C-alpha positions as CSV (number, residue, x, y, z in Angstrom):
1,X,16.1,1.2,-7.7
2,X,16.2,0.6,-4.0
3,X,17.3,3.4,-1.7
4,X,17.6,4.1,2.0
5,X,18.1,7.3,4.0
6,X,18.7,8.7,7.4
7,X,18.1,12.3,8.4
8,X,18.5,14.4,11.4
9,X,17.4,17.9,12.3
10,X,17.6,20.5,15.0
11,X,14.1,21.8,16.0
12,X,13.8,25.1,17.8
13,X,10.7,26.7,19.2
14,X,9.9,29.8,21.1
15,X,6.7,30.5,23.1
16,X,6.5,33.9,24.7
17,X,9.8,34.4,26.6
18,X,10.5,30.6,26.8
19,X,12.5,28.8,24.1
20,X,13.6,25.2,23.6
21,X,15.4,23.1,21.1
22,X,15.6,19.3,20.3
23,X,17.4,17.0,18.0
24,X,15.5,14.2,16.1
25,X,16.4,11.6,13.6
26,X,14.3,9.6,11.0
27,X,15.1,6.6,8.7
28,X,13.4,5.4,5.5
29,X,13.5,3.0,2.6
30,X,12.1,3.3,-0.9
31,X,11.8,1.3,-4.1
32,X,11.2,3.0,-7.6
33,X,10.9,1.5,-11.0
34,X,10.9,3.3,-14.4
35,X,9.2,1.5,-17.2
36,X,8.8,2.4,-20.9
37,X,5.3,3.7,-20.3
38,X,5.1,4.7,-16.6
39,X,7.0,5.0,-13.3
40,X,5.9,3.7,-9.9
41,X,7.4,3.5,-6.5
42,X,6.6,2.8,-2.8
43,X,8.4,3.5,0.4
44,X,8.2,3.7,4.2
45,X,9.8,5.7,6.9
46,X,10.0,6.0,10.7
47,X,9.9,9.7,11.8
48,X,11.2,10.6,15.2
49,X,13.2,7.3,15.5
50,X,15.1,9.3,18.0
51,X,13.9,12.5,19.7
52,X,15.8,14.3,22.5
53,X,12.7,16.1,23.8
54,X,11.7,19.7,24.2
55,X,12.0,21.4,27.6
56,X,11.0,25.0,27.9
57,X,11.9,25.7,31.6
58,X,14.5,24.2,33.9
59,X,12.8,21.5,35.9
60,X,9.8,21.7,33.6
61,X,8.2,18.8,31.9
62,X,10.1,17.4,28.8
63,X,7.9,17.2,25.7
64,X,8.3,14.1,23.6
65,X,7.2,13.2,20.1
66,X,6.1,9.6,19.4
67,X,7.7,7.5,16.6
68,X,5.5,7.9,13.5
69,X,5.4,5.3,10.7
70,X,4.8,6.6,7.2
71,X,4.0,4.6,4.0
72,X,3.5,5.9,0.5
73,X,3.2,5.1,-3.2
74,X,3.0,6.9,-6.5
75,X,2.3,6.2,-10.2
76,X,3.5,8.5,-13.0
77,X,2.8,8.8,-16.7
78,X,2.9,11.7,-19.3
79,X,4.4,14.1,-16.7
80,X,1.4,13.5,-14.4
81,X,2.0,11.9,-11.0
82,X,-0.6,10.7,-8.5
83,X,0.5,9.8,-5.0
84,X,-0.8,9.0,-1.6
85,X,0.6,8.4,1.9
86,X,-0.6,7.0,5.2
87,X,1.0,8.1,8.4
88,X,0.6,7.9,12.1
89,X,-0.3,4.9,14.2
90,X,-2.8,2.7,12.3
91,X,-2.5,4.8,9.1
92,X,-4.6,7.5,10.7
93,X,-3.6,10.4,8.6
94,X,-4.1,9.9,4.8
95,X,-2.7,12.4,2.3
96,X,-3.1,12.6,-1.5
97,X,-1.5,14.7,-4.1
98,X,-1.0,15.2,-7.8
99,X,1.8,16.9,-9.7
100,X,2.3,17.9,-13.3
101,X,5.6,18.4,-15.0
102,X,5.1,19.9,-18.4
103,X,8.9,20.5,-19.0
104,X,11.9,18.7,-17.4
105,X,12.8,21.7,-15.3
106,X,9.4,22.7,-13.7
107,X,6.7,20.9,-11.7
108,X,3.3,22.1,-10.4
109,X,1.9,20.4,-7.3
110,X,-1.4,20.2,-5.4
111,X,-2.3,18.1,-2.4
112,X,-4.7,17.6,0.4
113,X,-3.9,16.9,4.1
114,X,-7.2,18.1,5.7
115,X,-6.3,21.5,4.0
116,X,-5.3,22.3,0.5
117,X,-1.6,22.8,-0.5
118,X,-0.2,24.2,-3.7
119,X,3.3,24.5,-5.0
120,X,5.8,24.9,-7.8
121,X,9.3,23.6,-8.2
122,X,12.2,24.5,-10.6
123,X,15.2,22.3,-11.2
124,X,18.4,23.9,-12.5
125,X,21.5,21.6,-12.8
126,X,20.6,19.3,-9.9
127,X,19.6,22.2,-7.7
128,X,15.9,22.4,-6.9
129,X,14.0,25.5,-5.8
130,X,10.6,24.8,-4.3
131,X,7.8,27.1,-3.2
132,X,4.7,25.8,-1.4
133,X,1.6,27.5,0.1
134,X,-0.8,25.9,2.6
135,X,-4.3,27.4,2.2
136,X,-6.7,27.7,5.2
137,X,-6.4,27.7,8.9
138,X,-5.8,30.9,10.7
139,X,-3.6,32.2,7.9
140,X,-1.9,30.9,4.8
141,X,1.6,29.4,5.3
142,X,4.4,29.8,2.8
143,X,7.6,27.9,2.5
144,X,10.7,27.9,0.3
145,X,13.1,25.0,0.0
146,X,16.5,24.6,-1.7
147,X,17.8,21.0,-2.3
148,X,20.4,19.2,-4.3
149,X,19.9,16.0,-6.3
150,X,22.6,13.3,-5.6
151,X,23.4,10.4,-7.8
152,X,22.9,9.7,-11.5
153,X,19.7,9.7,-13.6
154,X,17.7,6.4,-13.7
155,X,17.1,4.8,-17.1
156,X,14.1,2.8,-18.3
157,X,14.4,-1.0,-18.0
158,X,10.9,-2.4,-18.6
């Protein structure tokens, strides 16, 4: 299966009494294949394909974010998935992760991006609820995500 996507987001930030917001857009492509014994896939994206810039004060300097290429791949078998990505100019920021899906509705994740990350996801009728925790740094960061799965389920062809 070949897919492509475009995404946009509004970013808002506040530092002391100053605040700023910016719009950015990204674009990507991916290829995935499901075999009888395993699944594999690869993809790439350009983050910050468009970035309007952050400006905290009138007449102040406008902050810009550079375009960032990202490439990744995964292999999956028996509910265990191993994945890796390279991002940034020259592939300067490698990331690796593993996930385990013991049942069709739940997945446990762990990854490394200079610091450890752990997570769990639950899927209920095409709605996914995800929790992730980043360990280390000044303090641990937590995030919750709700997403919806579009399209139909892929079937094995190998």
